[in-house]
C-alpha positions in Angstrom: -15.6 -73.3 -17.0 -16.9 -75.3 -20.1 -16.5 -73.4 -24.0 -19.0 -71.1 -24.7 -19.9 -68.7 -27.6 -17.8 -65.4 -27.2 -21.0 -63.8 -26.4 -21.8 -66.2 -23.6 -18.6 -65.2 -22.6 -18.8 -61.4 -22.4 -21.8 -61.8 -21.3 -20.6 -63.4 -18.4 -17.5 -61.3 -18.0 -20.1 -58.3 -18.0 -22.0 -59.8 -14.8 -19.1 -61.0 -12.6 -17.2 -58.1 -13.9 -20.2 -55.9 -12.1 -19.9 -57.8 -9.3 -16.4 -58.0 -8.8 -16.3 -54.0 -8.9 -19.2 -54.0 -6.6 -18.0 -56.4 -4.5 -14.2 -54.6 -4.5 -15.5 -51.3 -3.8 -18.2 -51.7 -1.8 -16.2 -51.4 1.6 -14.7 -48.0 1.2 -18.2 -46.9 0.3 -18.7 -42.9 0.9 -15.4 -42.4 1.6 -12.5 -40.6 0.7 -9.3 -41.7 -1.4 -7.1 -40.0 1.6 -9.3 -42.2 4.3 -9.0 -44.8 2.0 -5.2 -45.1 1.5 -4.8 -44.4 5.4 -7.4 -47.8 6.2 -6.0 -50.1 2.7 -3.0 -48.6 1.4 -4.7 -49.5 -1.6 -7.3 -51.6 -2.9 -6.3 -53.9 -5.1 -8.4 -57.0 -4.5 -11.2 -58.2 -2.5 -10.6 -56.8 1.1 -11.9 -57.4 4.4 -14.7 -55.5 5.8 -13.8 -51.2 6.3 -14.4 -52.1 10.3 -12.2 -55.1 10.1 -12.4 -58.7 9.4 -16.0 -60.5 10.1 -18.4 -62.6 8.4 -21.1 -59.5 7.4 -20.8 -56.5 6.2 -19.3 -55.1 2.7 -16.1 -56.6 2.1 -14.7 -60.3 1.5 -16.5 -60.3 -2.1 -20.3 -59.9 -0.8 -21.3 -57.4 -3.3 -24.3 -54.9 -2.4 -28.0 -53.9 -3.9 -26.1 -52.9 -7.3 -25.7 -56.8 -8.3 -29.2 -57.6 -6.3 -30.7 -55.3 -8.8 -28.7 -56.7 -12.3 -29.5 -60.0 -11.2 -33.3 -59.0 -11.0 -33.4 -57.4 -13.8 -31.2 -60.2 -15.9 -33.9 -62.3 -14.8 -36.8 -60.1 -15.3 -35.8 -60.5 -19.4 -35.4 -64.4 -19.0 -39.0 -64.3 -17.7 -40.9 -62.2 -20.4 -38.2 -63.5 -23.3 -38.3 -60.7 -25.3 -37.9 -56.6 -24.6 -39.2 -55.0 -21.9 -41.6 -51.2 -22.3 -42.3 -49.3 -19.2 -45.7 -51.3 -17.9 -43.6 -54.4 -18.0 -41.0 -53.0 -16.2 -43.2 -51.4 -13.5 -45.2 -54.4 -12.9 -43.0 -56.8 -12.7 -39.6 -54.9 -10.7 -41.4 -54.6 -7.7 -42.4 -58.3 -6.3 -38.8 -59.8 -6.5 -37.3 -57.0 -4.3 -40.6 -56.2 -2.1 -42.5 -59.8 -1.9 -39.7 -62.8 -2.6 -36.9 -62.8 0.4 -33.4 -63.4 -0.9 -30.1 -64.2 0.5 -27.8 -61.2 1.4 -24.6 -61.6 2.4 -23.9 -58.1 4.1 -26.4 -59.8 6.8 -25.7 -63.3 6.4 -29.7 -64.1 6.0 -32.7 -64.2 4.0 -34.6 -61.0 3.8 -36.3 -58.8 1.5 -34.1 -56.5 -0.6 -36.2 -53.5 0.0 -35.2 -53.4 3.5 -31.6 -53.4 2.5 -32.1 -50.5 -0.9 -31.6 -46.9 -0.9 -34.6 -44.6 -0.3 -34.6 -43.9 -4.4 -34.7 -47.8 -5.0 -37.6 -47.6 -2.3 -39.0 -45.3 -4.6 -40.0 -48.4 -6.7 -42.1 -49.5 -4.4 -43.7 -46.2 -3.0 -44.9 -45.2 -6.6 -45.4 -48.0 -8.6 -47.5 -50.1 -6.0 -48.2 -47.9 -2.9 -49.3 -44.5 -5.1 -50.2 -47.0 -8.0 -48.4 -43.7 -10.2 -48.7 -44.2 -14.1 -45.1 -46.1 -15.1 -44.4 -43.5 -17.9 -44.2 -40.9 -14.7 -43.0 -43.6 -12.1 -39.6 -41.9 -11.3 -40.8 -37.8 -11.8 -40.1 -36.4 -8.0 -37.7 -39.1 -6.9 -34.0 -38.6 -5.8 -31.9 -37.9 -8.5 -28.7 -40.3 -8.4 -27.2 -43.4 -10.1 -29.8 -45.8 -8.8 -31.1 -46.9 -12.0 -27.6 -46.9 -13.9 -26.1 -49.2 -11.4 -28.1 -52.4 -12.6 -28.7 -51.2 -16.2 -26.4 -53.7 -17.7 -29.1 -56.2 -18.2 -30.6 -53.9 -21.1 -26.7 -53.9 -23.1 -26.4 -57.5 -23.0 -29.8 -58.3 -24.5 -29.3 -55.8 -27.0 -25.3 -56.8 -27.5 -23.9 -54.7 -30.5 -27.1 -52.1 -31.0 -26.2 -49.3 -28.7 -29.1 -47.2 -30.2 -31.7 -49.8 -29.1 -29.9 -49.8 -25.7 -30.2 -46.5 -25.0 -33.8 -46.1 -26.2 -35.0 -49.3 -23.9 -33.1 -48.1 -21.0 -34.6 -44.7 -21.3 -38.2 -45.7 -21.8 -38.3 -48.8 -18.8 -36.0 -46.8 -16.2 -38.3 -44.1 -16.4 -40.6 -45.7 -14.1 -37.4 -45.7 -11.6 -35.9 -42.1 -12.3 -36.0 -38.8 -13.8 -34.0 -36.3 -14.9 -30.0 -37.0 -15.7 -30.3 -39.8 -13.6 -32.6 -41.4 -16.2 -30.0 -40.2 -18.7 -27.4 -41.8 -17.1 -29.0 -45.7 -17.4 -29.5 -44.7 -20.9 -25.9 -43.8 -21.3 -24.6 -46.9 -19.2 -26.9 -49.8 -21.2 -25.4 -48.0 -24.9 -22.3 -48.0 -23.3 -22.7 -51.7 -22.1 -24.2 -52.5 -25.8 -21.5 -51.1 -27.5 -18.6 -53.0 -25.5 -20.2 -56.4 -26.9 -19.2 -55.3 -30.7 -16.3 -58.0 -31.7 -12.6 -55.4 -31.7 -14.4 -52.7 -30.5 -11.5 -50.4 -28.7 -12.2 -48.2 -25.8 -12.1 -44.8 -27.5 -15.2 -46.5 -29.5 -17.3 -47.6 -26.6 -16.8 -43.9 -24.7 -17.7 -42.1 -27.9 -20.5 -44.2 -28.3 -21.2 -43.1 -25.2 -21.2 -39.4 -25.9 -22.9 -39.5 -29.1 -26.2 -40.8 -27.1 -25.6 -38.7 -24.1 -27.4 -35.6 -24.1 -27.4 -31.9 -21.8 -25.3 -32.4 -18.8 -24.5 -35.6 -18.9 -22.3 -35.0 -22.0 -21.0 -32.3 -20.8 -19.7 -33.9 -17.8 -18.3 -37.3 -20.1 -16.6 -34.5 -22.7 -14.8 -32.9 -19.5 -13.7 -36.1 -17.7 -12.5 -37.8 -20.7 -10.6 -34.9 -21.9 -8.6 -34.9 -18.6 -8.5 -38.8 -18.6 -6.8 -38.7 -21.9 -3.1 -37.3 -20.5 -3.0 -39.6 -17.6 -1.1 -42.5 -17.3 -2.6 -44.5 -14.3 -5.3 -45.1 -11.9 -4.1 -43.6 -9.0 -2.9 -40.7 -10.6 -6.7 -40.2 -12.1 -8.4 -40.3 -8.7 -7.5 -36.3 -8.5 -8.3 -34.7 -12.0 -11.0 -37.0 -12.7 -12.8 -35.5 -9.5 -11.6 -32.3 -10.2 -13.4 -32.5 -14.1 -16.0 -34.1 -12.9 -17.1 -31.4 -9.8 -18.9 -28.5 -11.8 -21.5 -31.3 -12.9 -22.2 -33.4 -10.1 -24.8 -32.2 -7.8 -23.8 -34.9 -4.7 -22.3 -33.0 -2.0 -18.3 -33.0 -1.9 -18.6 -34.6 1.7 -19.8 -37.7 0.1 -22.2 -38.7 3.5 -23.2 -34.7 4.0 -25.9 -34.6 1.8 -28.9 -32.8 2.7 -32.9 -32.1 1.6 -31.9 -28.1 2.1 -29.7 -28.1 -0.9 -29.5 -28.5 -4.6 -28.2 -32.6 -4.0 -30.4 -35.1 -5.9 -32.2 -31.9 -7.9 -32.9 -32.2 -11.5 -31.3 -29.9 -13.9 -30.2 -30.1 -17.4 -26.6 -29.0 -16.6 -25.7 -31.6 -14.6 -24.9 -35.0 -14.2 -24.8 -38.0 -11.9 -20.9 -38.6 -11.1 -20.7 -42.4 -11.8 -20.8 -43.0 -15.1 -18.5 -40.1 -16.5 -15.9 -41.3 -13.7 -16.5 -45.4 -14.4 -15.7 -44.5 -18.5 -12.9 -42.3 -17.3 -11.2 -45.0 -15.5 -12.0 -47.5 -18.1 -9.8 -45.0 -20.4 -6.9 -44.3 -18.2 -6.9 -47.9 -18.1 -7.0 -48.8 -21.3 -10.1 -51.3 -21.0 -7.9 -53.2 -18.5 -10.9 -54.8 -16.1 -8.1 -55.0 -13.4 -7.2 -51.6 -13.5 -10.3 -49.9 -14.1 -11.8 -51.5 -11.5 -8.8 -50.6 -9.0 -10.0 -46.7 -9.7 -13.1 -46.9 -9.4 -12.4 -48.4 -5.8 -9.9 -46.2 -5.2 -11.9 -43.2 -6.2 -14.1 -43.1 -3.2 -17.3 -41.7 -2.6 -20.4 -43.8 -4.4 -16.6 -46.5 -5.1 -19.0 -49.3 -5.2 -21.1 -48.5 -8.5 -18.3 -46.6 -10.2 -15.9 -49.7 -9.8 -19.3 -52.1 -10.7 -19.9 -50.0 -13.9 -16.1 -49.9 -14.7 -15.9 -53.4 -14.2 -19.2 -54.5 -16.4 -17.4 -52.4 -19.5 -14.2 -54.1 -19.3 -15.7 -57.6 -19.2 -18.4 -57.1 -21.4 -15.5 -56.2 -24.0 -12.7 -59.1 -23.2 -14.9 -61.5 -21.7 -15.1 -63.8 -18.6 -11.5 -64.1 -19.2 -10.6 -61.3 -18.0 -12.0 -62.1 -14.4 -9.2 -63.5 -11.7 -11.5 -66.8 -11.4 -10.6 -66.4 -7.6 -12.8 -63.2 -7.4 -15.5 -65.3 -9.4 -15.0 -68.0 -6.6 -15.0 -66.0 -3.9 -18.1 -63.8 -4.7 -20.0 -67.4 -5.6 -19.2 -68.5 -2.4 -20.1 -65.2 0.2 -23.1 -64.5 -2.4 -24.3 -68.1 -2.3 -25.0 -67.3 -6.1 -23.9 -68.5 -9.7 -24.3 -65.9 -12.4 -23.4 -68.9 -15.2 -27.6 -69.8 -15.9 -28.1 -65.9 -16.0 -25.6 -64.9 -18.5 -26.3 -68.0 -20.6 -30.1 -67.2 -21.1 -29.2 -63.3 -21.3 -27.0 -64.0 -24.4 -29.6 -66.5 -25.6 -32.1 -64.0 -25.4 -29.9 -61.6 -27.3 -30.0 -63.9 -30.3 -33.4 -64.8 -30.2 -34.2 -60.8 -30.0 -32.1 -60.5 -33.0 -33.8 -62.9 -35.2 -37.1 -61.3 -34.3 -35.9 -58.0 -35.3 -34.3 -59.7 -38.6 -38.3 -60.8 -39.2 -39.5 -57.8 -39.0 -37.0 -55.8 -40.9 -37.6 -58.4 -44.0 -41.8 -58.0 -43.6 -41.1 -54.1 -43.1 -38.8 -54.4 -46.5 -41.8 -55.8 -48.5 -44.1 -53.6 -47.3 -42.0 -50.3 -48.3 -40.9 -52.0 -51.7 -45.2 -52.0 -52.4 -45.4 -48.6 -51.0 -42.8 -47.2 -53.2 -44.7 -48.4 -56.5 -44.9 -45.7 -59.4 -47.5 -47.3 -60.9 -50.3 -45.6 -58.2 -51.5 -42.6 -60.6 -53.1 -39.5 -58.7 -57.0 -39.7 -59.4 -56.6 -42.6 -61.5 -59.9 -43.6 -60.0 -61.8 -40.5 -60.0 -64.6 -40.2 -62.1 
């Protein structure tokens, strides 16, 4: 690759680290660790589809809707060239998923992404276009899941090194998609991604940033998972204990594919948390930030392992830059998905710098105003006759 700034390398690492985790975890999505061990032994890279070799399906570097949505949101940022609010997000998120065909490698063809998305993501079309809902309330009533968190990384990139702002922006825009702890998870992951851009930041500092900004059940789950992860040395040993730590906060069925409507699954709660963000951070902790080990832990964990491994890969990639992502993985991802995320990464890195300059200008203007307002020469009642 050509020379690039650290910011661009981290952006590229975040995008390709996330895509690699997504692609590596995808073939085993929805399975239990025991099933994964029986099928693959261990997932230690890009593996073939669950049902065996073939040009279609999840496997061999073909990523899922997680990475497609990340690319779409990233492109929205580049088109707008600004921070997003919930109205802009709601206006722009539906056309790319419902109107514009894109190549979906799992199916081996150009198609509308809406036909690939899971029901909580189809909600974007239903609520924001078909129901014409107020964007600020668009997420209310949706199935509570990780559907917003799974593509929150561009929010972290454009707010690089500013986790507080990343959290606030994610909470605002994804309110059009999710609510309750599904929305909270999106804010926390965006904040953790933004923190991972801070030069020299440690894994523990990234995690503590996430915990500090998290609220209610999400914070409780993070506390429990990270506390349990602290005493574990390898991702292999972490799978069972991290699941045990997460279980009291999780609303997904124990048998992941056995989820019904006459249960508390998908329901809002102030005491629960989605599983994916705490486990991704837990695996990052166990692996001490190593990108490959973090991804392997997420992929072999099972359940929603494409999202877990994708989040872990995005976090590690943002910390260490694109050099942490094996070149063979990047080549396979580009080839299988007919993509190149380099322009997107460069554009997001450039935009983050532009937005910082605007922020500095506004701060300088406000500083002048505040100095004027702090003037002590004003005397109460001086103008009274």
